[in-house]
N, C-alpha and C positions, 0 to 999 in steps of 0.2 A: 208897757206890757202891751201886744198885739191880739186883739179881739177881733174872734174870725166868725163868719156865723154857718160857714158852709166845714166838712169834714175833708179829710184829709183825700181821699180819694174824688170827692165833688172838687174840692181845688185842682184834683190831678185833671179830673177832666174839661174842668173850665179853662184853664190855661192851656189844655190840647187842644181846646177849641180855635182861640183866641190866635193860636201860632198856627193851625193849619190853615185859618182866615188870612192872614197876612201872608204864611206864604204864597197863596193863591194870588191875593193881589201884587205880592211885589213878581211873580210869572206874569203873569198880565199886563203889568206897568213894564217890566223891561220888553215884551214884545211890545208894545207902543211908543218905547221910548227907542227899539231898533228898527220898526215897519212904517212908524210912523200912525197909524190907524189903530183909529180905538180898537180897543179887544173887545170888550160890551156894546156893541152897536146899539143894540136892543136902547139899553139904559141912557146912553148918549144921548138918544135919539125919541129920548122918553115914550118907549114903543109906538112908536109913529114910522115902521118899516118902511109905509108903501112907496112914498117918492124913490127910496133908496132902490126897492127892486123892482122899480119902473128903469130905473139910469142902467143897473143890471143888464136888466131885459134888456134893450135898447144896443149895450155894449155887446153883447150878442150877438143880437141881428145883425148891429156896423159889421163884426167881424164874419158873420157867414156872407153877407153880400160880398164884401171882400175878397172871399177865397172863390167864389163865384164866379165872381169877375177874373182874378189871377187865375183862375182855371180855364177858361174863355179865354182869358189872352193867349196865354201858354199854347192853347191850339190855334187859335190865330194864328199867332206867327209861327206854329208848325206848317199850317198851310200856305203862310204866304211864303216861307225857303222850298216848301215843294215846287209853287208855281214856279218862284224864279230859277228854280233847278230846270223846270218844264223850257219856260222859257229861254235862256240860255242855250239850250240844246236843239231847241228847235229856230233859234233865230241863229245859231252857229250855221245850222245844215242850209237856212235859207241863202244863205249867205253866199257859203258853199255854191250853192244850183245857179243864182242870179250870173257867176262867173263863169260859167262852163261856157270854153267857146263852142259859136256852130255849129262846128266840124264835126266828123265820127272820131272822138278818139275815145278809143277804146276802153284805157288803162282807166283816164276819167271817170266816164260815164262808171264804170264797174266799182271804181273808189266810192262814188256817189250813192251808188246802189248799196253798196255795206254801210256807207256812215248813215243810209236812212232807213235801212235794218238796226243798228246799232243803238239809233236814237230812239226808233219806237220799242225795243226794248228796256231804255231808261227811263224813257216817259213813263211806261206801264210801272214801272220801279219807283218813282215817285208816288205815281197817284195808290198804290197802296203801301202809303207810308202810314205810322200809325202810332201816336204819341198816349203816352200812358195808360198802353191798354186799348187805344181806342182809334180805328180808321178814320183817317183826317176825312176822306171823299164819298165815302160809305154813307154816307146820309141816316137816316134811322138804323143803320146796318152796323151800329159803329163797332162790334165785337168780330167781322168778316172782315176779309181785304174785300178795297172796290173794284176791283179789274179781276177776272182771269189771270194765269199766267199768258206773259208776251206772245210764247209759241202758242198756245191752246189758242188765243185770237186768233193767230195768223194761220194756222191750218185750218179751222172754222169758216174763215173768210175765205181762204182760198178751195174748199169744198162749196162755198156756194156764189161761188162767181162762175156766170155762165158760159161753156166753154165757147171758142171759135172769136173772141173779143180782140179790137182791135186797140190801140194804143187809147186812142179818147172814149172806147166802150168800158175799157179798165177802170179809167179815169173817173167815170158818172158811175159805174157800178159798185167801186170801193165808196165815193159820197153817199149812195144811197144804202150801202148795208150801216154806215157808220152813223146816218141821221135816226130820229126818234122813230120809233117804230120796224128800225131794220134789225139785224141780226146781230148787232152791236148788245143792243138791249136785252136781247133772247139768250145769249153765249158767252159776249166778252160779260158785263155789268154785272157783278154780285150782288150789288150794296142794294138799301130800301130808298124808301122816297128824300125829297127832301123836309129834316126835321120841320118841326111846323109851330112850336114854338119858341119862340126868343127868349133869354135869360133876362129874369129883372135884375136889377143890382142898383135898383131904388135911385133917388133922384131924376125922376123920368126919363131911366135908361134903359132899354130894350138889345141884345147882343142877339143875334141872330148866325149862325153856324149853316146858312142855306146854300154852301156852294158843294157840289158832289160832281164825281167822276161824269156825269152825263150832262154836264155845262155845256150849250156849242160849242165855244171857244174848243174845250178839250174834246167835244168830238172832232171837230175838224183839223186838229192839229194832230190825233191819230188818224185820220184818214188821209193827211196828208204824209206822215211817216211812211204810214202801209203800202203806199203807191210806189214806192220804193222797195219796199220790205218784200210784196208780193215778186216783183222782177227778179230780189235775189231768189226767190224759189221757185223760178223758172214756170210762173203758170201760164205764161205765156210765150211763145218761140218768137221773139220780139225783134228785129234788126235794129243795129245801132241807131240808126233813125226815130225808129217808134219806139226806143228806151230813151229817147233822147226828149222826148215830144213827152214822154209818161214824166219824167223829169219837171220837166216845163209845168205840168199843170199838178204836179208835186208842189213845187215852188209857188205856184200861185194859191193853194191850196195854205199854205204855211203864212203867207202873206198876211191874208185875210185872219187866220186865227192869231196870227201872232199880236194885232190888235185885240181883237180878243180876250187876249190872256192880260191883254194889259189893264185892259178894263173889268178883270175878273178880279187882278192884284189888288186894284185901285180900290174893289167894295170889299173887299177884305181886311183893307188899309184904313177904312170909315170906320169897321166894325173893329179894328184893333185901339182905333183913338175914343171909341165910347167904352171901350172895354176899360184902358187906360183912364179915363176919368170918373168910372166907377169905381179903379181902386181905391184914387184919389178922397172922391167924396164919401166913401167910406171909412177911408182912414180920419181923414177931419171929424168924422162924427164921433167916431170911438175916440177920438183924444179928447174933443169937446167934452161927451159922456165919461168921458175917466178923469178930466178934470175938475166937474160937478160932483162927483162919487167923492174924488180924494176931499175936497174942500166938507165935503157933508160929515167924514167918517175921521177927519185930518186927526189926532192927534198936537195940541203944542205941548213943543218936547222941556219947554222950562215948567209948565204945570207938571207936566209928566214926570220930569226930575224931581221936582219939589215934593210930589204923593210919595216917590220909588224911595227917598231918601227918609220921607218918615215913617212908613211902614218898617224899612230896614231898623231905626230908632228904637220901634215899639216892638219889633221882634227883640231886639237886645236886650229890652227891658225885660222882654217876661223871660228871655233866655237866665238875667241875672236872676231876677225874684224865684224862679223853678232851683237855679243852684241853691240859691240863699237858704232857701225851704226846703230844702232837701238835707242839707249840712243843721237844721233847726235842733236842739234838744231840748228838755224837759227844762231842766235849768235856764235856757236861754228863754223858753216861752213863760215863766215864771217871773222872770228878773222885770 
């Protein structure tokens, strides 16, 4: 005969509680077996979650530094591409200029004048490049173009040039207009100051985005190209010989600016390398911290599988017992 101190309802509730607890245990154990991570971390670590929280915070910070370094690296790569385009355009025009014959070859002179004007427009386009919504050469004013439209710059330059200039005078006046403090700063450049703060990406690495369209090499490039563009606009009624002198002055300016552009590209390259190191350092830290976290809260698959099988067996036993008790009659009880 079965002796029991529980009433029917009490027995039902007791078995229901055990069943619910076992089902919850099975759900957690199944999750542990699938993910390899302890479901109840607090119980596994005996309530000491400080170290785990520290690891997770370190992983988040490493991810943030990695994101900053990647974004800076992408901006620098876009700057590098723009500088490469400017250099290629400027160097190509320069090589054409130095190959001009000494005589008054009208067709070649006019072709080079048009080439300089076209190169000026292309260079302004490169300098107004944006990446991810940020203007690359506008400094702190990243939400606006670095330069005014090419035609607006050339029109402003044309208005500011004194009348009656000869070839040498026009060349000098254009150089002065694009120099620091000249008309270019007030009319042509729309950006802000150089970004003062560097991006810190950890591991002692700072990344600077310091190149703007006011860099001396860029000013010189624009000045050299603008000399031909002014001839195209007919600012001075120069003879072919005077035009040739202006083109030679433009070639001289571009020779200097091309060297400066190489230096700018090298400076950007240094920052690109630092950004790449920042990404690598952040990824290494993130990986190390993730491994440590995994070891701290990882679940032993054999132990988890054993506990899951035990919970399933107990639940089956409760189901069997419940089914047997539900079929129990008075005669069976008194037997």
